N, C-alpha and C positions, 0 to 999 in steps of 0.2 A: 504494500500500500504506500503510495506517495504522500509525502507531507504536504499539507496545504499552506504551511508557513514557509515563506520564501524570504531569506535574509537579503536585504538590500541596504547598501551603505548610503544613508541620507546625509552624512556629514555629522558634525557634532557642535554642541554649544561649549565654548571655552569661557571660563570664568576667571578673571584676574583682577582682584582688588589689591593684591600685594604691590604691584608696580605703582599704582596711584597713591597708595598709603605711604610707600617709601618716598615718593616724590614730595608729598605734603608733610612728611615727618610725623605721621599718625601711627600709633602703636595699637596692637590688638587690645591691650588693656584699656586704652582710651576709648576704643569703640565699644567694648563691653560696658564700661561705666556710663557712656552717653546714650546707649541704645537699650540697655537692660537685657540684652541677649546673653545667653550662656557662652562662656569662653569657648567651649568645644564647637558650638555652632559657628561662631565667628572664625575660629581656626580652620574649619572645613572650607568656608568660603575663601579665606586667605590662601590656603593651600591649593584651591581649585579642585578639591575632592568631593564637593557637595554633589549629590545625585539629583535630589528633587529641590527645585528652587521654590522659595516661599515669597509671595508678593509683599507681605508685610515686612519681612526681613530685608528684602531688597530695597524697599522704600526707606527703611531706617538707615541702612548702610549708605545709600545715595545721599540722604539728608545730612548725615553726620560727616561723611567724607567731603561733601560738596561737589558731587559729580552727577552725571547723567547715567542712565542704565547702559547706554551704548559705549560708555567709557570703560565699563567693567565686564561686559558680556559681549562675546563675539561669536558669530557663526563661522565655522570652519567647513568649507566644502570638502566633499569626499575626494 
């Protein structure tokens, strides 16, 4: 029996707040204090290892860092 699931490479969303935080001299601890987010959550976004993005978290990060969403998220073509 053939599988009905076909893998197709649609590309990926890359998340990078590390670069902009370093440019602005903002630390993870500062983000945690200003947003009220857990350190582990901020660290996952910082490392780019987050799997499911949260609209509220992204809004808080952009507000505190002073950036737009397209400054920290990028679509990478396959």
